C-alpha positions as CSV (number, residue, x, y, z in Angstrom):
1,M,0.0,0.1,0.0
2,L,2.7,2.4,0.9
3,H,4.6,1.5,-2.3
4,R,1.5,2.5,-4.5
5,L,1.2,5.8,-2.8
6,W,4.7,6.7,-3.4
7,L,4.4,5.8,-7.1
8,L,1.3,8.1,-7.4
9,C,3.2,11.0,-5.9
10,L,6.1,10.5,-8.4
11,L,3.6,10.6,-11.4
12,V,2.0,13.7,-10.1
13,L,5.3,15.5,-9.7
14,A,6.4,14.3,-13.2
15,G,3.3,15.6,-14.8
16,C,3.4,19.0,-13.2
17,G,7.0,19.6,-14.5
18,A,7.3,22.2,-11.7
19,A,10.3,23.4,-10.0
20,A,13.1,20.9,-9.1
21,L,12.5,19.0,-5.9
22,P,15.2,18.4,-3.2
23,P,17.1,15.1,-3.7
24,T,15.4,12.0,-2.3
25,P,17.6,9.7,-0.1
26,A,18.1,6.4,-1.8
27,P,16.1,3.5,-0.1
28,S,18.0,1.1,2.0
29,S,16.7,-1.9,0.0
30,P,16.4,-2.1,-3.8
31,I,12.9,-1.3,-5.3
32,P,11.8,-3.0,-8.5
33,S,11.3,-0.5,-11.5
34,P,7.6,0.0,-12.4
35,T,6.5,-1.1,-15.9
36,A,5.9,2.3,-17.9
37,A,2.8,2.7,-20.1
38,P,3.5,4.1,-23.6
39,A,3.1,8.0,-23.7
40,T,0.4,9.4,-25.9
41,A,1.2,13.0,-27.3
42,T,-1.5,15.6,-26.9
43,V,-2.0,18.1,-30.0
44,T,-3.9,21.3,-29.3
45,L,-5.7,22.6,-32.5
46,P,-6.3,26.3,-32.8
47,T,-9.9,27.3,-32.5
48,A,-9.6,30.2,-35.1
49,V,-7.4,31.1,-38.0
50,P,-4.7,33.5,-36.9
51,T,-5.0,37.1,-38.1
52,L,-1.8,38.2,-40.0
53,T,-0.7,41.7,-39.7
54,P,0.3,42.9,-43.2
55,T,3.5,44.8,-43.7
56,T,2.5,48.5,-44.4
57,L,4.4,49.8,-47.4
58,P,4.9,53.6,-47.7
59,T,2.5,55.3,-50.1
60,P,4.2,57.3,-52.7
61,A,3.3,61.1,-52.7
62,P,1.2,62.2,-55.6
63,V,3.2,63.8,-58.4
64,S,2.0,67.5,-58.6
65,P,2.0,68.9,-62.1
66,T,4.2,71.9,-62.7
67,P,2.0,74.9,-62.2
68,L,1.6,77.0,-65.3
69,P,2.9,80.6,-65.1
70,Q,0.0,83.0,-64.3
71,P,-0.1,86.3,-66.1
72,Q,1.6,89.4,-64.9
73,V,-0.7,92.4,-64.7
74,V,0.3,95.9,-65.5
75,A,-2.1,98.6,-64.2
76,P,-3.5,101.2,-66.6
77,A,-1.1,104.0,-67.3
78,Y,-3.6,106.8,-67.4
79,P,-7.2,107.7,-66.3
80,A,-10.0,108.9,-68.5
81,E,-8.9,112.3,-69.8
82,I,-10.4,115.2,-71.6
83,F,-8.3,116.6,-74.4
84,F,-8.5,120.3,-75.5
85,L,-6.2,123.1,-76.9
86,R,-4.8,125.8,-74.8
87,N,-2.8,128.4,-76.8
88,G,-2.5,125.9,-79.5
89,S,-1.0,123.1,-77.3
90,L,-2.8,119.8,-76.7
91,V,-3.6,119.4,-73.0
92,A,-5.0,116.3,-71.3
93,L,-7.1,116.9,-68.2
94,D,-8.0,114.2,-65.6
95,P,-11.4,115.4,-64.5
96,A,-11.3,113.4,-61.3
97,S,-8.1,114.8,-59.9
98,G,-7.8,118.1,-62.0
99,R,-4.3,117.2,-63.1
100,E,-3.2,118.3,-66.5
101,R,-0.4,117.5,-68.8
102,V,0.8,119.1,-72.1
103,L,1.3,116.7,-74.9
104,A,2.1,118.7,-78.0
105,A,2.4,122.3,-79.3
106,E,0.8,124.1,-82.3
107,V,-1.9,121.5,-82.8
108,R,-4.6,122.1,-85.5
109,D,-6.6,118.9,-85.0
110,V,-6.6,115.8,-82.8
111,A,-8.1,112.3,-82.8
112,V,-7.8,109.5,-80.3
113,D,-8.2,105.8,-81.3
114,A,-11.0,103.6,-79.9
115,A,-8.8,102.1,-77.2
116,G,-7.5,105.4,-76.1
117,R,-3.8,104.4,-76.7
118,Q,-2.9,106.6,-79.7
119,I,-3.3,110.3,-80.4
120,A,-3.1,111.6,-83.9
121,I,-2.3,115.3,-84.3
122,A,-2.2,117.5,-87.3
123,H,0.3,120.3,-87.0
124,G,2.2,122.3,-89.5
125,Q,2.7,120.1,-92.6
126,T,2.8,116.8,-90.6
127,I,0.6,114.3,-88.9
128,S,2.1,112.7,-85.9
129,V,1.1,110.0,-83.5
130,I,1.7,110.3,-79.8
131,D,1.8,107.3,-77.6
132,R,-0.6,108.3,-74.8
133,Q,1.3,106.4,-72.1
134,S,4.8,107.6,-72.7
135,G,4.0,110.8,-74.5
136,E,6.5,110.0,-77.3
137,A,5.6,111.2,-80.7
138,R,6.6,110.0,-84.2
139,V,5.9,111.6,-87.5
140,L,3.4,109.6,-89.6
141,V,2.9,111.8,-92.6
142,R,5.0,114.6,-94.0
143,G,4.1,117.4,-96.4
144,R,0.4,117.4,-95.7
145,V,-1.6,120.3,-94.2
146,A,-4.2,118.1,-92.7
147,Y,-7.6,118.5,-90.9
148,G,-10.2,115.9,-90.0
149,L,-8.5,112.9,-88.6
150,S,-10.3,109.6,-88.0
151,W,-8.9,106.3,-86.6
152,T,-10.1,102.8,-87.4
153,P,-11.1,101.0,-84.2
154,D,-8.0,98.8,-84.4
155,G,-5.7,101.8,-84.5
156,L,-4.0,100.4,-87.6
157,S,-5.2,103.0,-90.1
158,L,-5.9,106.7,-90.0
159,A,-8.0,108.8,-92.5
160,Y,-7.5,112.4,-93.0
161,A,-8.2,115.3,-95.4
162,A,-5.3,117.6,-96.6
163,A,-5.0,120.7,-98.8
164,A,-2.3,123.2,-99.7
165,D,-3.5,125.7,-97.1
166,P,-4.9,125.1,-93.6
167,P,-8.7,125.5,-93.0
168,V,-10.0,128.8,-91.4
169,L,-11.7,127.8,-88.2
170,P,-14.4,127.7,-86.9
171,F,-16.2,126.5,-90.0
172,D,-19.1,128.4,-91.5
173,W,-20.7,127.8,-94.9
174,E,-18.0,129.7,-96.9
175,R,-15.0,128.5,-94.8
176,W,-16.0,125.0,-95.0
177,S,-16.8,125.0,-98.6
178,R,-13.5,126.6,-99.6
179,W,-11.6,124.0,-97.4
180,C,-13.6,120.9,-98.8
181,A,-13.3,122.1,-102.4
182,A,-9.5,122.2,-102.0
183,A,-9.0,119.0,-99.9
184,T,-8.4,115.4,-100.6
185,V,-9.1,112.4,-98.4
186,A,-6.4,109.7,-97.8
187,I,-5.9,106.7,-95.6
188,V,-2.5,105.8,-94.2
189,D,-1.9,102.3,-92.8
190,L,0.4,102.4,-89.9
191,P,2.0,98.8,-90.0
192,A,3.2,99.2,-93.5
193,A,3.5,103.0,-93.5
194,T,1.6,103.0,-96.8
195,E,-0.8,105.6,-98.0
196,R,-3.6,105.6,-100.5
197,T,-5.8,108.4,-101.9
198,I,-9.5,108.0,-101.6
199,G,-10.7,111.1,-103.5
200,P,-11.4,114.8,-103.4
201,G,-13.3,115.9,-100.3
202,C,-13.2,116.2,-96.6
203,D,-14.8,115.1,-93.2
204,P,-13.5,111.5,-93.3
205,A,-15.1,109.2,-90.6
206,F,-14.4,105.6,-90.0
207,A,-17.2,103.3,-89.0
208,S,-17.1,101.9,-85.5
209,D,-16.4,98.4,-86.9
210,G,-13.6,99.7,-89.1
211,R,-15.0,98.3,-92.4
212,R,-16.2,101.4,-94.1
213,L,-15.3,105.1,-94.4
214,A,-17.8,108.0,-94.8
215,Y,-16.6,111.3,-96.2
216,T,-18.0,114.4,-97.9
217,T,-17.4,115.1,-101.5
218,P,-16.5,118.7,-102.5
219,P,-19.2,121.2,-103.6
220,T,-19.2,121.4,-107.4
221,A,-21.6,124.3,-108.1
222,Q,-21.7,127.9,-107.3
223,P,-25.0,129.6,-106.6
224,D,-25.5,133.0,-108.4
225,F,-25.3,135.0,-105.2
226,L,-22.1,133.4,-103.9
227,P,-18.4,134.2,-104.5
228,F,-17.5,130.5,-103.9
229,S,-18.6,126.9,-104.8
230,G,-21.1,126.1,-102.0
231,Q,-23.7,123.8,-103.5
232,T,-24.1,120.1,-104.8
233,N,-22.2,117.4,-103.2
234,A,-22.7,114.0,-101.4
235,I,-21.8,111.9,-98.3
236,R,-20.0,109.0,-99.9
237,L,-19.3,105.6,-98.4
238,V,-16.5,103.4,-99.4
239,N,-15.0,100.2,-97.9
240,R,-11.6,100.3,-96.0
241,A,-9.7,99.9,-99.3
242,G,-11.4,102.9,-100.8
243,A,-13.6,100.6,-103.2
244,N,-17.3,100.1,-103.8
245,A,-18.2,103.8,-103.4
246,W,-21.8,104.9,-103.3
247,D,-23.5,108.2,-102.4
248,F,-25.2,107.7,-99.1
249,A,-26.9,111.2,-99.2
250,T,-26.9,114.1,-101.6
251,A,-27.6,117.8,-101.9
252,D,-28.4,119.7,-105.1
253,G,-29.3,123.2,-104.0
254,S,-33.1,122.5,-104.0
255,V,-35.3,123.6,-101.2
256,E,-35.9,120.0,-100.2
257,A,-32.3,118.6,-100.4
258,G,-30.5,121.7,-99.5
259,Y,-27.2,123.2,-100.6
260,L,-24.8,120.8,-99.0
261,V,-24.5,117.7,-96.9
262,Y,-21.5,117.3,-94.6
263,A,-19.9,116.1,-91.2
264,P,-20.9,112.4,-91.2
265,A,-20.7,110.5,-87.9
266,W,-21.3,106.7,-87.3
267,S,-23.5,105.3,-84.5
268,P,-21.5,103.0,-82.0
269,D,-22.9,99.9,-83.7
270,A,-22.1,101.1,-87.2
271,R,-25.7,100.6,-88.2
272,E,-26.6,104.3,-88.6
273,V,-24.9,107.4,-89.9
274,A,-25.8,110.9,-88.7
275,Y,-24.9,113.9,-90.8
276,Q,-25.7,117.6,-91.5
277,R,-27.9,118.9,-94.2
278,F,-27.5,122.7,-94.8
279,L,-30.7,124.1,-96.2
280,G,-29.6,127.7,-96.3
281,Y,-31.2,131.1,-95.7
282,Q,-34.9,130.9,-94.8
283,A,-37.0,133.5,-92.8
284,L,-34.0,135.5,-91.4
285,V,-31.9,132.4,-90.5
286,D,-29.8,129.7,-92.1
287,I,-31.5,126.4,-91.4
288,N,-29.6,123.2,-90.8
289,L,-31.1,119.7,-90.4
290,T,-29.3,116.9,-88.5
291,M,-30.2,113.7,-90.4
292,I,-30.0,110.0,-89.5
293,A,-30.1,107.1,-91.8
294,G,-29.4,103.3,-91.8
295,S,-25.8,102.9,-93.0
296,S,-27.0,100.5,-95.8
297,E,-30.0,102.5,-96.9
298,G,-28.9,106.2,-97.0
299,G,-31.2,109.2,-97.2
300,G,-32.6,109.4,-93.7
301,V,-34.9,111.5,-91.5
302,P,-34.2,114.7,-89.5
303,A,-33.5,114.6,-85.8
304,L,-32.9,118.3,-85.2
305,A,-33.7,121.5,-86.9
306,G,-31.0,124.1,-86.0
307,A,-29.5,127.4,-87.1
308,G,-26.3,128.1,-88.9
309,W,-23.4,125.6,-89.4
310,H,-23.1,122.5,-87.2
311,R,-20.3,120.5,-85.8
312,P,-20.3,116.7,-86.5
313,P,-23.1,114.9,-84.5
314,A,-21.9,113.1,-81.4
315,F,-23.6,109.8,-80.5
316,A,-23.6,108.8,-76.8
317,P,-21.8,105.5,-76.1
318,D,-25.1,103.7,-76.0
319,G,-26.2,105.0,-79.4
320,Q,-29.6,106.3,-78.0
321,R,-28.6,110.0,-77.7
322,L,-27.2,112.7,-79.8
323,A,-25.2,115.9,-78.8
324,L,-25.4,118.6,-81.5
325,V,-23.4,121.9,-81.5
326,E,-24.6,124.6,-83.7
327,Y,-22.8,127.8,-84.8
328,N,-25.3,130.4,-85.9
329,F,-22.8,132.4,-88.0
330,S,-25.5,134.4,-89.7
331,D,-27.4,135.3,-86.5
332,A,-30.1,137.9,-87.3
333,R,-29.5,139.6,-84.0
334,G,-26.0,140.5,-84.8
335,F,-24.7,138.4,-82.0
336,T,-21.0,137.2,-82.1
337,G,-18.6,135.2,-80.0
338,Y,-20.1,132.6,-77.7
339,D,-23.6,134.1,-78.0
340,I,-24.1,132.4,-81.3
341,W,-23.1,128.9,-80.2
342,G,-25.5,126.4,-78.7
343,L,-26.0,122.7,-77.6
344,A,-29.0,120.5,-78.3
345,L,-29.5,117.0,-76.8
346,V,-31.8,114.6,-78.5
347,E,-33.0,111.2,-77.2
348,L,-33.6,109.0,-80.2
349,R,-36.9,107.5,-79.3
350,G,-40.2,108.2,-80.8
351,E,-40.8,111.4,-82.8
352,R,-41.9,115.0,-82.6
353,R,-43.3,117.8,-84.7
354,E,-41.7,121.2,-85.2
355,V,-42.6,124.2,-87.4
356,L,-40.1,125.4,-89.9
357,P,-40.3,128.2,-92.4
358,G,-41.2,125.7,-95.1
359,G,-43.9,124.1,-92.9
360,D,-44.3,121.4,-90.3
361,V,-41.6,118.7,-90.2
362,T,-41.6,115.4,-88.3
363,L,-38.4,114.9,-86.4
364,R,-37.0,111.7,-84.9
365,G,-36.5,111.5,-81.2
366,Q,-37.3,113.8,-78.2
367,L,-35.6,117.1,-77.6
368,V,-34.0,116.7,-74.1
369,A,-32.4,120.2,-73.7
370,R,-31.1,123.2,-75.5
371,L,-28.2,125.0,-73.7
372,P,-26.9,128.4,-75.1
373,R,-23.2,129.3,-75.5
374,V,-21.7,125.9,-75.7
375,A,-19.1,125.8,-78.5
376,A,-18.1,122.1,-78.2
377,A,-19.3,119.0,-76.4
378,A,-17.9,115.5,-75.9
379,W,-19.6,112.5,-74.1
380,S,-17.8,110.7,-71.3
381,P,-16.7,107.1,-72.1
382,D,-19.6,105.7,-70.0
383,G,-22.1,108.2,-71.4
384,N,-23.0,109.5,-67.9
385,A,-21.6,113.1,-68.4
386,L,-20.7,115.6,-71.0
387,A,-17.8,118.0,-71.3
388,A,-18.7,121.3,-72.6
389,L,-16.7,124.4,-73.8
390,V,-18.3,127.6,-72.6
391,P,-17.2,131.2,-72.2
392,S,-15.0,132.3,-69.4
393,G,-17.1,133.3,-66.3
394,W,-20.0,131.4,-67.7
395,N,-23.3,131.8,-65.8
396,P,-25.7,128.9,-67.0
397,A,-28.7,130.9,-65.9
398,A,-27.7,134.1,-67.8
399,D,-30.3,135.5,-70.2
400,R,-29.8,133.8,-73.5
401,N,-31.3,136.7,-75.4
402,Q,-28.7,139.1,-74.3
403,P,-25.2,139.5,-75.9
404,L,-23.3,138.8,-72.7
405,Y,-20.4,136.7,-74.1
406,A,-19.6,138.3,-77.4
407,E,-15.8,137.9,-77.4
408,A,-14.2,135.0,-79.2
409,T,-11.7,134.5,-76.4
410,A,-10.5,131.6,-74.2
411,G,-13.2,129.8,-72.4
412,E,-13.8,127.1,-69.7
413,V,-14.7,123.4,-69.8
414,W,-17.6,122.4,-67.6
415,Q,-19.1,119.0,-66.8
416,L,-22.8,118.5,-67.6
417,S,-25.3,115.8,-66.8
418,P,-26.4,113.5,-69.6
419,R,-29.5,115.7,-69.7
420,G,-27.5,118.9,-70.1
421,E,-27.6,120.2,-66.5
422,P,-24.4,122.2,-65.6
423,Q,-22.6,120.4,-62.7
424,R,-19.1,121.9,-62.1
425,R,-16.3,123.7,-63.9
426,L,-13.4,121.5,-64.8
427,T,-10.7,123.9,-66.1
428,T,-10.1,127.4,-67.6
429,I,-8.1,129.0,-70.4
430,V,-9.3,126.8,-73.2
431,D,-9.0,128.0,-76.8
432,Y,-12.1,129.4,-78.4
433,A,-13.9,126.8,-80.5
434,S,-11.3,124.1,-79.4
435,P,-12.1,120.5,-80.2
436,L,-13.1,118.4,-77.2
437,I,-12.4,114.7,-76.7
438,W,-13.2,112.7,-73.6
439,A,-10.9,109.6,-74.0
440,P,-11.3,106.4,-72.0
441,A,-8.9,105.3,-69.3
442,G,-6.1,103.0,-70.3
443,L,-6.4,99.3,-70.3
444,A,-4.8,96.9,-67.9
445,M,-2.3,94.5,-69.6
446,A,-2.1,90.9,-68.6
447,Q,1.0,89.2,-70.2
448,I,2.8,86.0,-70.2
449,D,6.0,85.1,-72.0
450,T,4.1,84.3,-75.2
451,G,1.8,87.4,-75.5
452,A,-0.5,89.8,-73.8
453,I,-4.1,91.0,-73.8
454,M,-5.5,94.4,-72.9
455,V,-8.7,94.5,-70.9
456,P,-10.5,97.2,-68.7
457,A,-8.9,97.2,-65.2
458,E,-12.1,96.1,-63.5
459,W,-12.3,92.8,-65.4
460,E,-11.4,89.4,-63.8
461,L,-8.6,87.4,-65.3
462,L,-9.2,83.7,-65.7
463,P,-6.6,81.2,-64.5
464,V,-4.2,80.0,-67.2
465,T,-5.2,76.3,-67.8
466,Q,-3.0,75.6,-70.8
467,P,0.3,77.1,-72.1
468,G,-0.1,80.1,-74.4
469,E,-3.5,81.0,-73.1
470,L,-4.8,84.2,-71.7
471,A,-8.5,85.1,-70.9
472,A,-10.4,87.7,-69.0
473,T,-14.1,88.4,-68.4
474,G,-16.3,91.1,-67.2
475,N,-20.1,91.9,-67.4
476,G,-20.8,88.9,-69.5
477,R,-18.0,89.8,-71.9
478,L,-14.8,87.9,-72.7
479,V,-11.5,88.4,-74.3
480,G,-9.3,85.4,-74.8
481,R,-6.1,84.6,-76.6
482,R,-4.8,81.2,-77.4
483,A,-1.7,79.8,-79.3
484,V,-2.3,76.7,-81.4
485,A,0.4,74.2,-82.3
486,D,-0.8,73.9,-85.9
487,P,-1.4,77.2,-87.8
488,A,-3.4,75.3,-90.4
489,V,-6.2,75.0,-87.8
490,L,-6.8,78.6,-88.1
491,S,-8.8,78.4,-91.3
492,E,-12.1,80.0,-92.0
493,A,-13.9,76.7,-91.1
494,G,-11.5,75.3,-88.5
495,W,-10.8,78.1,-86.1
496,P,-13.9,77.5,-83.9
497,Q,-12.5,74.2,-82.8
498,A,-9.5,76.0,-81.3
499,V,-11.8,77.8,-78.8
500,A,-14.6,75.3,-78.4
501,D,-14.4,75.4,-74.7
502,W,-15.0,79.2,-74.8
503,V,-17.6,79.5,-77.4
504,T,-19.8,77.4,-79.8
505,V,-19.9,79.2,-83.0
506,A,-23.4,79.0,-84.8
507,Q,-22.8,81.5,-87.7
508,A,-19.8,83.3,-88.9
509,E,-19.1,86.0,-91.6
510,A,-16.5,85.8,-94.2
511,P,-13.0,86.9,-93.0
512,Y,-12.1,90.6,-93.3
513,Q,-8.4,91.0,-94.1
514,L,-6.7,93.7,-91.9
515,P,-3.7,95.7,-93.1
516,D,-1.4,93.8,-90.7
517,G,-2.2,90.5,-92.4
518,S,-4.5,89.1,-89.7
519,R,-8.1,88.2,-90.4
520,L,-11.2,89.4,-88.6
521,I,-14.3,87.2,-88.4
522,T,-17.6,88.3,-86.7
523,F,-19.8,85.4,-85.4
524,T,-22.8,84.5,-83.3
525,G,-23.2,81.5,-81.0
526,Q,-23.1,80.4,-77.4
527,A,-20.8,80.9,-74.5
528,A,-19.7,78.0,-72.4
529,N,-22.6,78.7,-70.0
530,G,-25.1,78.4,-72.8
531,N,-25.8,82.2,-73.0
532,A,-26.3,83.7,-76.5
533,I,-23.3,85.8,-77.6
534,A,-21.9,87.6,-80.5
535,G,-18.3,88.5,-81.0
536,V,-15.2,88.7,-83.2
537,A,-12.4,86.4,-83.8
538,R,-9.0,87.5,-85.0
539,L,-6.7,85.0,-86.6
540,A,-3.0,85.9,-86.7
541,D,-0.1,83.5,-87.4
542,N,-0.6,80.7,-84.8
543,V,-2.9,82.7,-82.5
544,V,-6.6,82.9,-82.3
545,I,-8.1,85.9,-80.3
546,I,-11.8,86.2,-79.5
547,S,-13.9,88.9,-78.0
548,Y,-17.6,88.6,-77.3
549,A,-20.5,90.0,-75.5
550,P,-24.2,89.1,-74.8
551,Q,-25.9,89.0,-78.2
552,A,-28.3,91.8,-77.2
553,E,-25.4,94.1,-76.2
554,W,-23.2,93.3,-79.1
555,P,-24.4,95.9,-81.6
556,R,-23.2,98.8,-79.4
557,Y,-20.4,96.9,-78.0
558,R,-19.0,95.9,-81.2
559,A,-16.4,98.6,-81.7
560,S,-15.0,98.1,-78.3
561,G,-15.0,94.4,-78.8
562,I,-13.0,94.7,-81.9
563,A,-10.6,97.0,-80.3
564,L,-9.9,94.6,-77.5
565,A,-9.4,91.7,-79.9
566,L,-6.9,93.8,-81.8
567,A,-5.1,94.9,-78.6
568,A,-4.2,91.3,-77.9
569,R,-0.7,90.3,-79.2
């Protein structure tokens, strides 16, 4: 029994495999070895598949594309300015700050291009072009006594009239007739410095789309009672090359047609032409009608009946209003100086009736205001104001029937509201009968290494998304410039594909070749947002430039749009 207990204790100790036991003294008598049973191995199976922890490999950083260079923007170099003559020198006035700068001396006539960048001046026997930003001048034409300057909207061509002797200003019937009978109209292309003669006449005026030129042919007949040729002529329209001429309006000395037509001016959308028709002496006054007609129809209807000789009509930027300055050189009261000048403002909506010596006449539009003693007027670029040349010490409320400003001396420039209300005096010492031009502010320039575009400073530049691209937008309008790898794409039919993400072209006119070799194509279609637009594309070398506006606004915006498209390079 004792032997069995001892054996059990050994088995328990062996199975526990615990810490070593102290040595057991050997028995005094030998003990027989027990018979061992064969050992059976115990295998423990896992109850679940073990979860392996994967080796985490480092995630490579995304490869960032090299950012495209964004355009550098150069702010406008000059604000909106009013140009006038002071002692024969050309002065630019900033009406906001009152700052003035003198640009040239001994100036006879002046014209500023549609973008406001170039100033053409006639002085002596030359025509020069002044860079408005730097003030630097270069001679464009030599040996011409010029007057009547007109730019194309792109600033690439200038029309002018020239004669052997300068005109005597301000014009009246005789002075104008003698000048126009002696003058010749010509066009000079700036890129090639080439010149071509259009024909005898004066008063050249380029259309706001640059495609046509209007000018006045010289009088060809002399009435029995006049010592000069002052009768029978036409307003003639030609294309930019001087071809396809036709007489838009004529005068033949009759009571109905008058003695002369003169001083054409285009509406901002180039769809209409306003001009002056001189009827002559009737009931103690010389009658002058301001006429308006469709630029493809001719003839026209009167918008104002005035006295004496008139300056060229001035359309407001929206094309809905006219400013008309009359010079009543044959005033029956015997008045002189500023007392025989006046301004009329007409809003071109509806019609009205007035009584003339020959009977009642229906006139287009509504007469907004008549303001006496205004010798020149110019619309602000936004059409919200007028600059007016008036006598020194002008009192807007002075009796208009009294000869209070009879001297032909230096005057003042005032700012008027669009309805003719005097607001404030801007400057003094302005030459009598000086021309007035209210030129727009400079454009901001966005440029990259391959080119640049010029846009109004308040426009937003779009991010550059592909090399060689520039675009800007404002008020639903866009100007964009894009380089193409294959110039062959810029065909008459293929160019829309190059700007398909900007516009979808629905209809396009045939290309118009510009003097610099580029082509101009007007079109209608849709912007990327689906809005109906109209615009112009310019194709030059391997670059396509587009400018568009909402379709309803394009007619009056067209000239500006073309100017912007042509300011991209």
